[in-house]
N, C-alpha and C positions, 0 to 999 in steps of 0.2 A: 901292781900287786906288791904288797909290803914284803920285805925279806922274811923268810920263814913260812910263807904261804898261808897266812891266817886272814887275808883280805882286810887288814887294817883293824881288826878287833883285838883289843888286849884281853887278857885273861880275867881281869877284874870286872869289866863290863858284862862279859858273857855270864859269869857266875852270878852276878846280881840279878840278871833276868831269869836265870834258872831258879834262883831262890824265890823271887817274886812270883813266878808261875806256880811253884810248888805250894806256896802259901795260899795262893788263890784256889788251887785245887783242894787244899785242906779245908778252906772256908766253905767252898761250895759243897763238898762232901758232907761236912757237918750240917749244913743247911738242908741238904737232901734227907739226911737221917732224921732231923727234927720234923720235917714235913711228913715223911713216911710214918713216923710214930703217931703224929696227930691224926692222919688219915686212918690209920689202923684203929685207933681209939674210937673215932667216929663210926667206923664200919662195925665195930663190935657193939657199940651202943644201938645202932640201927638194927642189928641182928637180934639183940635182946628185946628190942621193942616189937619187932615183927614176929618173932618166934619165942615167946616167953618159955623158959625152961630148957631151951636148946643149949647143949654143952659146947658145940662147935658148928662149923659150917655144914659138915656132913650130916649131923643130926638135924639141923634146920632144913636141909634139902630133903631128907627122908620124911620129915613132918609135912613139908609142902607137897610132896608127892602123894602122901597118904590123904591129905586134904583134897587134892585134885581127883584122886580115884574115888573117894566117897562122894564128891560132888557129881561126878559122872554117873554114879549109881543112883542118884536122885535124892540122897539125903545129905544135907550139909554137915561137914565136919565141924565139931564144936569150935575149933579155932576160926573157921570161916564164918560161922554164925555169929561169933563174938565180934569179929572184925566188921561184919556188915552193920551191926548196930540195930537199934530199935527202928529208926526211920526206914532203913532198907527193908526190914522185916515187915513193917506196916505197908510199905509200897508194894511188896510182893503179895501180901494178903489182899490188897486192893485190886491188883491186877488179876489175881486168882478169882476174886468175886466178879470182876468184869467179864472174865472168860466164861465163868459159869452162867452168868446172865445171858451172854451172847449165845452160848450153846442151847440154853433152854428156849430162847426166842427162836432160834433156828429150828429146834424140834417142834415147837408149837406151829411154826409156819408150815413145816412139812406135813403135820397132822391135818391142817386145814385143807390141803390140796386133795 
């Protein structure tokens, strides 16, 4: 052990490593801030695309809950109907027609008995 009890380290070497580590911390912190801001921007864009006219996340969540409640009641919310598009609407209409045809066939078979 060196005299003075510092295990052979001189003051200049130790302070250089402290400075290098704080510089690395500052660089990584800056990088984290940049990545966070980019992710926040992307999240806001997705929110605006999914829920047009929503002011914030709480407003978007309330719109989504309203849409789900109206869908459970049997009538699609305008936002859900718009997001389903024409293809989905046509597919649902085709399924409805198939269901009606199957029910009428079943009724006719029951009448013949």
